[in-house]
N, C-alpha and C positions, 0 to 999 in steps of 0.2 A: 409333358411342361419342357416349353420353349420358354427360357433367363436371356433377358434384356440390361445394359446396361443400362445407368438408371444415366442424368447427367453432369459433366462436372461441376467436382463442387470447387471452391475460391481454392488458386492456390496457393502453397502453404499453410493451409487447416491446421489444426491441430487436435488433440483432447487433452493434452497436457499443459496442466498451471503452472508458472513456470515464478522464479518466483528473483531480487533483486536485492541486494542489499545490498548498501551506502558507506562508503569511509567515514567515519565520525566528521559528521557536519562541525563547522562553526557559522549561525550564526549573528555575520556581521552586520554594519551601515557601513554602503547603503540599501544590499538588497534587504537582509533579513531572508537570504533565504538560498538556496541554490538550483539550481536548472539540469535537468539530462537525458541525452537522447539511450534512449534505448534499442542495442546493437541491432532485434529483432524488430520491425514492425507489428501490432496487435495485428490481428482484425476486430474489424468495425463493430462489429459484434463481444466483441471481451468486452471483463469490467476489469476493473482498475484501485486498488485497495491496499493505503496508506501503511501502516502498520508500526508506529514508537517503542523504540525499548526505552521502559520507562523505572524498570530493576531487574531485580533476578529475586522473586522465592524460593522460598525451598530450595533454590541449588538449580532451579530453573529461569533462565530470564521472559518478565513477563513482555505482552508488546501490548498495544490501546492500539484498538483501530482511533484510526484521523477519521475530520477535523477532529480536534482534542481541545478544548477552551474550558481557559483559568480563567476565576473569577474574584475579584476583594476581599471580604471581610465581610464586609456592609450588600454583595453580589451585585455590584457592577461589574461592568467586565476587564477585565483584565490581558490577556493575551489568548492564544491561541497557536496554535501549531496545527498546519494548515495544510490541501496541492490543487491542485490543476489535477491536470494531464489530456493525456489526445493517445491516440491507438499510436503517435511516433514516440512519442516524452514524455513527462511526468519533474513540475514543478513544485517542490516539497518550500516554505515557508512560512515565518510568526509575521502575526498580524496584532496591530493592536497601536495602544497611541503612545506610546513612550520605553520603546524597545530599547533604548537605552542601555536604562536605571536597573533589565536584567541583572538577577544572579549572573552571575559564569552558568550553575548548576541548567540554570534553561535551553541557552547561550549554545553552549560548550561539548563541542564530544558528545554533540546527539548521534541514531545511530536509528537508524530509516527502513523496510523492507515491502519490495511493491511486491504484489501481488497480482498475480494479474491472471484469472480465472474464464477458462471461452467461455458463450451465450449465450452455447448450448445445453452448460452446464448451471446457470445460473434458479435464485430459488421460485422462481411464475413457474403456481400451477402445484408444485411437491409442497405433497400431504409432512412429510416433515425438515422443515427450511431449515437450510442451514444459517447455525446462529455465527456471522461472518462476524463481530465484533469477538469473538473468538478463536482468534490466533489459533488454540491447537486444535480447534471441531474441524476447520481452513484447515488446516492443511492434514488430518486424519482424511477430512471429507473428497481431497482432491488429488489424496497420494499420492503426496508432499515428498519428497526423498531431499530431504532438511542438506546433506554430502553432495548433492547438487546446487547447489545455490549461487544464484552468479554474483559478483561487485557491479556494484556502476561504479 
């Protein structure tokens, strides 16, 4: 049987997920956001997830998938942690009506992890999809070595 080479793949292709962690962010006026350029651009097919460090439980960090919406006790919208991303960058920001009155607990010292998952590992068509809201499930499923997390 004769073997032939297939077509050349996209340059920079990687089967590994990449994780970046931000330094503590202070959301301040006027933008209430921060913008980061990735050290290496992702592929067009990759997926960008952003998690916020929301606390510590049983001695472990608790990461929550964004966006995260917060509501007043009457059910009306208060504010949200949100983001937008391209294959080159990510913009992490607060949105809401009166952000300057938010408690410092919500605005200062916020830490995020940006997880870039190669497109070929997306949840499309698989029997047991990964719960992307569960940071630990994502880390396990994509075999991410947390000692190799890079700082943005």
